[in-house]
C-alpha atoms as one frame of an Amber mdcrd trajectory, in Angstrom:
protein
  24.604   2.422   8.451  27.522  -0.066   8.367  29.157  -0.106   5.125  31.909
  -2.776   4.057  34.044  -3.231   0.951  33.433  -6.311  -1.104  35.572  -7.118
  -4.203  36.457  -3.410  -4.573  32.870  -2.088  -4.212  30.775  -1.153  -1.226
  28.491  -3.452   0.438  25.750  -2.118   2.600  22.593  -3.871   3.933  20.552
  -3.583   0.778  23.295  -5.265  -1.217  23.740  -7.935   1.402  20.022  -8.720
   1.331  20.217  -8.910  -2.560  23.124 -11.356  -2.111  21.168 -13.461   0.311
  18.115 -13.213  -1.913  20.167 -14.614  -4.848  21.675 -17.282  -2.617  18.249
 -18.513  -1.543  17.127 -18.558  -5.097  20.028 -20.613  -6.099  20.577 -22.859
  -3.067  17.448 -22.869  -1.041  16.600 -21.430   2.339  17.921 -24.377   4.262
  21.488 -23.508   3.125  21.229 -19.895   4.270  23.509 -19.343   7.360  26.402
 -17.050   8.238  29.013 -19.660   7.118  27.659 -20.002   3.620  26.680 -16.417
   3.200  30.301 -15.445   4.238  31.690 -17.804   1.464  29.293 -16.525  -1.103
  29.964 -12.793  -0.355  33.670 -13.314   0.523  33.336 -11.335   3.694  33.633
 -12.459   7.262  30.826 -13.684   9.586  31.765 -10.874  11.876  31.368  -8.286
   9.036  27.985  -9.734   8.204  26.866  -9.540  11.824  27.983  -5.797  11.909
  25.815  -5.152   8.834  22.692  -6.998   9.958  21.722 -10.103  11.957  20.877
 -13.294   9.960  17.185 -13.034  11.156  16.998  -9.383   9.841  18.437 -10.448
   6.575  15.869 -13.283   6.300  13.026 -10.719   7.226  14.168  -8.411   4.480
  14.628 -11.197   1.915  10.971 -12.354   2.795   9.610  -8.898   2.002  11.707
  -8.647  -1.199  10.430 -12.085  -2.276   6.879 -11.488  -1.245   6.700  -8.272
  -3.273   8.104 -10.126  -6.376   5.478 -12.798  -5.815   2.635 -10.355  -5.559
   3.795  -8.462  -8.659   3.630 -11.679 -10.571  -0.091 -11.926  -9.709  -1.226
  -8.379 -10.676  -2.183  -9.262 -14.165  -4.345 -12.171 -13.061  -6.626  -9.733
 -11.213  -7.547  -8.024 -14.392  -8.789 -11.240 -16.063 -12.413 -12.468 -16.112
 -11.892 -15.335 -13.609  -9.269 -13.620 -11.363  -8.687 -16.209  -8.645  -8.405
 -19.115 -11.268  -5.677 -17.166 -12.986  -4.053 -16.200  -9.825  -3.728 -19.856
  -8.963  -2.276 -20.598 -12.334   0.124 -17.881 -12.037   1.075 -18.941  -8.531
   1.751 -22.483  -9.698   3.928 -21.067 -12.519   5.864 -18.981  -9.965   6.341
 -21.913  -7.651   7.567 -23.869 -10.564  10.061 -21.261 -11.863  11.137 -19.835
  -8.416  10.940 -23.011  -6.390  13.416 -21.949  -3.670  11.907 -18.448  -3.207
   8.406 -19.923  -2.867   9.382 -22.541  -0.295  11.185 -19.804   1.582   8.011
 -17.717   1.644   5.996 -20.678   2.956   8.565 -21.470   5.503   8.898 -18.017
   7.038   5.110 -17.649   7.107   4.556 -21.108   8.730   7.315 -20.356  11.272
   6.576 -16.769  12.365   3.509 -14.728  13.381   1.312 -13.630  10.638   1.569
  -9.894  11.833   5.328 -10.190  11.280   5.186 -12.147   8.023   1.824 -11.632
   6.451   2.249 -13.739   3.173  -0.238 -12.547   0.500  -2.280 -10.523   2.895
  -2.450  -7.384   0.697  -3.065  -9.524  -2.376  -5.884 -11.464  -0.584  -7.633
  -8.256   0.308  -7.482  -7.105  -3.324  -8.974 -10.558  -4.286 -11.855 -10.227
  -1.957 -12.843  -6.744  -3.285 -12.379  -7.949  -6.833 -14.560 -10.965  -6.271
 -17.141  -9.026  -4.402 -17.482  -6.468  -7.228 -17.222  -8.873 -10.107 -19.522
 -11.675  -8.847 -21.939  -9.716  -6.672 -21.042 -11.813  -3.593 -21.242 -10.548
   0.037 -18.288  -9.539   1.807 -18.278 -12.790   3.923 -18.792 -14.875   0.898
 -16.026 -13.149  -0.944 -13.689 -13.968   2.028 -14.844 -17.601   1.948 -14.172
 -17.905  -1.816 -10.676 -16.473  -1.521  -9.915 -18.625   1.490 -10.875 -21.902
  -0.171  -9.141 -20.942  -3.490  -5.981 -20.034  -1.477  -5.821 -23.290   0.271
  -6.189 -25.136  -3.125  -3.641 -22.627  -4.572  -1.075 -23.433  -1.942  -1.519
 -27.207  -2.189  -1.041 -27.066  -6.017   1.988 -24.602  -5.511   3.655 -27.096
  -3.187   3.162 -29.881  -5.677   4.519 -27.723  -8.474   7.601 -26.690  -6.276
   8.443 -30.201  -5.536   7.633 -31.743  -8.946  10.881 -30.598 -10.770   8.791
 -29.489 -13.736   6.784 -32.618 -14.171   3.463 -31.108 -13.054   1.117 -30.551
 -16.079   0.030 -26.959 -15.318  -2.395 -26.692 -18.193  -4.397 -29.716 -16.919
  -5.578 -27.890 -13.885  -7.059 -24.916 -15.841 -10.475 -26.546 -16.323 -10.467
 -27.869 -12.800  -9.807 -24.383 -11.534 -12.709 -23.011 -13.658 -15.050 -25.728
 -12.252 -14.059 -24.899  -8.674 -14.471 -21.159  -9.098 -17.749 -21.559 -10.780
 -19.208 -23.922  -8.305 -18.194 -21.702  -5.343 -19.632 -18.558  -6.896 -22.918
 -20.204  -7.871 -23.188 -21.846  -4.416 -22.554 -18.642  -2.430 -24.702 -16.460
  -4.788 -27.744 -18.834  -4.677 -27.359 -19.741  -0.981 -26.326 -16.660   1.131
 -27.516 -18.576   4.108 -24.334 -20.516   4.041 -22.638 -17.487   5.543 -24.635
 -17.903   8.692 -22.370 -19.931  11.191 -25.519 -21.410  12.655 -26.842 -22.694
   9.426 -26.803 -26.529   9.119 -24.947 -27.013   5.893 -25.596 -30.721   5.899
 -29.350 -30.237   5.393 -28.479 -28.299   2.171 -26.216 -31.118   0.906 -28.739
 -33.778   1.821 -31.416 -31.957  -0.210 -29.104 -31.605  -3.069 -28.453 -35.435
  -3.093 -32.186 -36.019  -2.749 -32.969 -33.705  -5.745 -30.335 -35.512  -7.731
 -31.764 -39.027  -6.993 -35.291 -37.712  -7.922 -34.111 -36.343 -11.295 -32.233
 -39.604 -11.942 -35.279 -41.644 -11.147 -37.467 -39.435 -13.629 -34.973 -39.839
 -16.404 -34.831 -43.691 -15.815 -38.655 -43.745 -16.056 -38.512 -42.109 -19.406
């Protein structure tokens, strides 16, 4: 392993990754390059290359940031509505650690999922938790987590780009409604997991039932 001196102390790959991690947290991933990292660490670009390539540094920073993000969600899994609280915790993380969150999204979006599998371990844990807690099938649990994940990332991106102006607490009841609606729907209609099932029929029946109920109430 290449070891270099930096301000009278030893700099190795792990320390360089920590410096790059802090740099992204402070300045954003767009500013991370050899020139800026060299200025930040006060060592030459040549020395940085001898320790690790910029791509390797980014990869290691990604895994470090991803572990930090997943740890921030662990407590949410222990709550009664885990995915709702995971979403809220994710929004808070994106707000407090904007640059790290945007870096995670960027690396996930620009590389293969096998190489940068953002939230995969956590999602597997979510699926098992939802399956056990709500009595849903394995396929329904996957669908539940997928829908909530899409909603989560949308809110997280809003949060990361809102400069603190997003009212996080206002989304709590909406997240409860979404979680409840999906659990109830998947539990009462397991046929939805069949890819050949015509979902529009179920929706039309629902609209028809609502219209009949409304007509009965109007008559009264």
